[in-house]
C-alpha positions in Angstrom: 0.0 0.0 0.0 1.4 3.4 -1.0 0.0 6.9 -1.3 1.0 8.4 -4.7 -0.2 12.0 -4.2 -1.7 14.2 -1.5 -3.8 17.3 -1.9 -4.7 19.6 1.0 -7.0 22.6 1.1 -7.5 25.0 4.0 -5.9 22.4 6.3 -4.0 23.9 9.2 -1.4 26.3 7.7 -1.8 24.9 4.1 -4.1 27.0 2.0 -3.5 24.7 -1.0 -0.9 21.9 -1.4 -0.4 19.3 -4.0 2.4 16.8 -3.2 3.7 13.9 -5.2 5.1 11.4 -2.7 8.2 9.2 -3.1 7.2 5.5 -3.3 9.9 4.6 -0.8 11.1 7.3 1.7 9.9 10.8 2.2 11.8 13.1 4.6 10.3 16.5 5.6 12.8 18.9 7.2 12.3 22.4 8.5 12.1 24.5 11.7 9.4 23.9 14.3 5.9 25.2 13.6 6.3 25.3 9.9 3.8 22.5 9.0 5.7 19.2 9.1 3.5 17.5 11.6 0.4 18.9 9.9 1.3 16.8 6.9 1.4 13.6 8.9 -1.9 14.7 10.6 -3.5 15.0 7.2 -2.3 11.5 6.2 -3.7 10.0 9.4 -6.9 11.9 8.9 -7.3 10.3 5.5 -6.4 6.9 6.9 -8.5 6.9 10.1 -11.1 9.7 9.6 -9.9 11.5 12.7 -6.9 13.5 13.9 -4.3 12.2 16.2 -3.7 15.6 17.7 -7.2 17.0 18.6 -10.7 16.0 19.2 -11.9 19.4 17.9 -11.7 19.0 14.1 -12.5 22.6 13.7 -8.9 23.2 14.7 -7.8 21.6 11.5 -9.6 24.3 9.4 -7.4 27.2 8.4 -8.3 30.4 10.3 -10.9 32.4 8.4 -12.1 29.4 6.3 -15.3 27.3 6.8 -14.0 23.9 5.6 -10.9 21.8 4.9 -10.3 18.8 2.6 -7.6 16.1 2.4 -7.4 14.0 -0.7 -5.1 11.3 -1.9 -4.5 8.7 -4.6 -3.7 5.3 -3.0 -2.2 2.4 -4.7 -3.0 -1.0 -3.1 -3.2 -4.6 -4.0 -6.8 -4.3 -5.3 -6.0 -1.4 -7.5 -6.0 2.4 -7.2 -8.4 4.5 -5.1 -9.0 8.2 -5.0 -9.9 9.2 -1.5 -11.2 12.4 0.0 -12.4 13.7 3.3 -14.1 17.1 3.7 -14.9 18.7 7.0 -17.3 21.6 7.3 -16.6 23.7 10.4 -20.0 25.3 10.4 -22.2 22.2 10.2 -19.6 19.8 11.8 -20.2 17.4 9.0 -17.6 15.1 7.4 -18.0 13.6 4.0 -16.1 10.6 2.8 -15.5 10.3 -0.9 -14.2 7.1 -2.6 -13.5 7.3 -6.3 -15.9 10.2 -6.7 -18.8 8.7 -4.7 -19.8 9.6 -1.1 -19.6 6.5 1.1 -19.3 5.6 4.8 -16.3 6.3 6.9 -15.6 2.5 7.2 -15.6 2.2 3.4 -12.9 4.9 3.1 -10.6 3.8 5.9 -10.5 0.3 4.5 -8.7 1.7 1.5 -5.8 3.3 3.3 -3.9 2.6 6.6 -1.0 4.1 8.4 1.1 3.3 11.4 2.2 6.5 13.3 5.0 6.9 15.8 5.2 10.2 17.7 7.0 11.3 20.8 3.8 11.0 22.7 3.7 7.2 22.0 6.2 6.7 24.8 3.2 7.1 27.1 2.2 3.6 25.9 4.7 2.3 28.4 4.2 4.4 31.4 0.8 6.1 30.7 -2.7 5.2 31.8 -4.3 1.9 30.9 -6.7 3.5 28.4 -3.8 4.4 26.2 -2.8 0.8 25.9 -6.4 -0.3 25.4 -6.7 2.3 22.6 -3.5 1.0 21.0 -4.7 -2.6 20.7 -8.2 -1.6 19.7 -7.0 0.7 16.9 -4.8 -2.0 15.5 -7.6 -4.6 15.4 -10.0 -2.0 13.9 -7.7 -1.5 11.0 -8.1 -5.1 10.0 -11.6 -6.0 11.3 -14.7 -3.9 10.7 -16.7 -6.4 12.8 -14.5 -5.6 15.8 -15.0 -1.9 15.3 -18.8 -2.5 15.4 -18.6 -4.7 18.5 -16.5 -2.1 20.3 -18.9 0.7 19.5 -21.8 -1.4 20.5 -20.0 -2.4 23.7 -19.3 1.2 24.6 -23.0 2.0 24.1 -24.1 -0.9 26.3 -21.7 0.2 29.1 -23.1 3.8 29.0 -26.7 2.6 29.1 -25.9 0.1 31.9 -24.1 2.8 33.9 -27.1 5.1 33.5 -29.3 2.4 34.9 -27.0 1.8 37.8 -26.8 5.5 38.7 -30.6 5.9 38.4 -31.7 3.0 40.6 -28.6 2.3 42.7 -29.4 -0.5 45.2 -32.9 -1.1 43.9 -31.6 -2.5 40.6 -29.4 -5.2 41.9 -31.8 -8.0 41.2 -33.7 -6.3 38.4 -34.6 -8.3 35.3 -33.8 -5.2 33.2 -30.2 -5.3 34.5 -29.9 -9.0 33.8 -30.7 -8.3 30.2 -27.9 -5.7 30.0 -25.5 -8.1 31.8 -26.0 -10.7 29.1 -25.4 -8.2 26.3 -22.3 -6.9 28.1 -20.9 -10.4 28.6 -21.6 -11.4 25.0 -19.8 -8.4 23.5 -17.0 -8.6 26.1 -16.4 -12.2 25.0 -16.1 -11.2 21.3 -13.8 -8.2 22.1 -11.5 -10.0 24.6 -11.1 -13.0 22.3 -10.0 -10.7 19.5 -7.6 -8.8 21.8 -6.0 -12.1 23.1 -5.4 -13.3 19.5 -4.0 -9.9 18.4 -1.8 -9.5 21.5 -0.4 -13.0 21.0 0.5 -12.3 17.4 1.8 -8.8 18.1 3.8 -10.0 21.1 5.6 -12.6 19.0 6.4 -10.1 16.2 7.5 -7.4 18.7 9.7 -9.8 20.5 11.7 -10.6 17.4 12.2 -6.9 16.5 13.1 -6.0 20.1 15.7 -8.8 20.1 17.4 -7.3 17.0 17.2 -3.8 18.3 18.9 -4.7 21.6 21.4 -7.1 20.2 19.7 -10.0 22.1 20.6 -8.3 25.4 17.0 -7.8 26.5 13.8 -9.9 26.3 10.4 -8.4 25.8 7.0 -9.8 26.7 3.5 -8.5 25.8 0.4 -10.0 27.6 -3.2 -9.2 28.4 -4.0 -8.1 31.9 -7.6 -8.8 33.2 -9.1 -9.7 36.6 -11.2 -12.3 34.8 -10.2 -16.0 35.4 -9.5 -17.0 31.8 -6.6 -18.5 29.9 -4.6 -17.0 27.0 -6.5 -19.2 24.5 -9.9 -18.9 26.0 -12.9 -19.2 23.7 -15.9 -16.9 23.8 -18.0 -19.3 25.9 -15.3 -19.3 28.6 -15.0 -15.6 28.5 -18.7 -15.0 28.6 -19.0 -17.2 31.7 -16.1 -15.4 33.4 -17.7 -12.0 32.7 -21.1 -13.1 34.1 -19.4 -14.4 37.2 -17.5 -11.1 37.6 -20.7 -9.1 37.3 -22.3 -11.3 39.9 -19.4 -10.9 42.3 -19.3 -7.1 41.8 -23.0 -6.3 41.8 -23.0 -4.6 45.2 -20.0 -2.5 44.4 -21.4 -1.5 41.0 -24.7 -0.5 42.6 -22.9 1.6 45.1 -20.6 3.3 42.6 -23.0 3.5 39.8 -20.7 2.2 37.1 -19.7 -1.0 35.4 -16.6 -2.5 37.0 -16.2 -5.6 34.8 -15.3 -5.9 31.2 -12.7 -5.0 28.5 -13.0 -1.3 29.3 -11.3 -2.1 32.6 -8.4 -4.3 31.2 -4.8 -3.4 30.4 -1.8 -4.6 28.6 1.3 -5.8 30.5 4.7 -4.9 28.9 7.8 -6.5 30.5 11.5 -6.2 29.8 13.6 -9.0 31.2 10.5 -10.1 33.2 10.1 -6.7 34.9 7.2 -4.3 34.4 8.4 -1.7 31.9 6.2 1.0 33.3 8.1 0.8 36.6 11.6 0.1 35.5 12.2 1.0 31.8 14.6 3.8 31.1 13.8 6.5 28.4 16.0 4.6 25.9 14.3 1.3 26.7 10.9 2.8 26.4 11.8 4.2 22.9 13.1 0.8 21.8 10.1 -1.0 23.1 7.6 1.3 21.3 9.7 1.1 18.1 9.4 -2.7 18.4 5.6 -2.5 18.8 5.3 -0.1 15.8 7.4 -2.4 13.6 5.3 -5.3 14.8 2.2 -3.4 13.8 3.4 -3.3 10.2 3.9 -7.1 10.1 0.6 -7.7 11.9 -1.3 -5.6 9.3 0.4 -7.3 6.4 -0.4 -10.7 7.9 -4.1 -9.8 8.1 -4.5 -7.7 4.9 -1.7 -8.9 2.6 0.1 -5.6 2.3 2.0 -3.1 4.4 0.4 0.1 5.6 2.2 3.4 5.3 4.7 4.3 8.1 4.8 7.8 9.7 7.5 9.1 12.0 6.9 12.4 13.6 10.1 13.9 15.0 11.3 10.7 16.6 13.6 9.2 13.9 16.5 11.5 14.7 16.3 10.4 18.4 17.2 6.9 17.5 20.9 5.9 17.6 22.8 4.9 14.5 22.3 1.2 15.1 18.5 1.4 15.5 18.2 3.7 12.5 20.1 1.2 10.4 18.1 -1.7 11.5 14.9 0.2 10.9 15.9 1.2 7.4 16.9 -2.3 6.6 13.4 -3.5 7.6 11.4 -1.0 5.6 13.6 -0.1 2.6 11.8 -1.1 -0.6 8.9 -2.6 1.4 7.1 0.1 3.4 6.5 3.6 2.1 7.7 5.9 4.9 7.2 9.6 5.9 9.6 11.1 8.4 9.7 14.6 9.9 12.7 16.3 11.5 14.4 19.7 12.0 17.7 18.9 10.3 18.4 16.2 7.7 21.9 15.9 9.0 20.7 14.6 12.4 19.1 11.6 10.7 22.3 10.4 9.2 23.1 9.3 5.7 20.6 6.4 5.2 21.9 5.4 1.7 18.4 4.5 0.4 16.2 5.7 -2.4 14.0 8.6 -1.2 13.2 12.3 -1.4 13.9 15.1 1.0 11.4 18.0 1.1 11.9 21.3 2.8 8.9 22.7 4.7 8.6 26.4 5.5 5.5 28.4 6.4 3.1 26.0 4.8 5.1 25.5 1.6 6.7 22.2 0.6 9.6 22.0 -1.9 11.7 19.1 -3.1 15.1 19.5 -1.6 17.1 16.5 -2.8 16.7 12.9 -4.0 18.7 10.0 -2.5 19.2 10.0 1.3 
């Protein structure tokens, strides 16, 4: 999967931009606040239908304008697709266009995918559990529309169940109405957790191999699922369903008292360990960066295994922070296989990569080709 060209209009500091992308490596250099990250934001907006920087999409619309658009021509294994997302700041409406026809968001995002690595991703290691849940959920959603539906439905059930708990408190403990919500919650939980377990098993194996190379076999990495439910790593949906129902029964008084659902995948976490120790407690800054890089590289292989092609790889101001060994290993892994976009303040800090690619200079919302060959 590659993106051949990108067009922006009224997006952040880009009034109008047409960019032909290099099929291998694209490096964008320039001072801070010139628009480098905006380019990667536009690509993720096209890939996911949302920004990785803000929940207020109006912020993406250039000051004084009422709308913004991001369009691109994507080449994938099933042919070429022309994709376009338009956002109207006045109506808050987004339109998704695939080959000239308005379609659903899911139809558009199935045509293009990207793996993004930003400095904030280090929070995957030491940040709150919801960040790790979001990480695994987003990866599964990229390859499974059914999972995305189950997740959305589950979140809706949790909200409605919580509302019921808050409304009736102790009176609802033995209610038939709550029993119905319990069954829905357990059924959706089983589908979600089973998918998570399978994805984490696969990602863990892939990340372990990458991590071993990045550390010269000096460190070991483990990724596992953390849940209070009594289930095995290869549990089926029936086993998980029963475990959730048992957990709800055990926690019914606490739930009634607190007015919230205390059992289910929205309460689970991922455990990341280096040499058998919890990374969130013991990992240094360098170890965190290496661990996240291993996860990102594993994402590429996971996606390819599910969809038959690599997604696009985006590095926002983190590539230059890698040491020479890690840069070399990364380049060896992606060169000629994964179309990559990298941002940085100085091309010299990235080292001579000796690969086919194009360097672009970015200044005040203008992008110009700087040199070819990196």
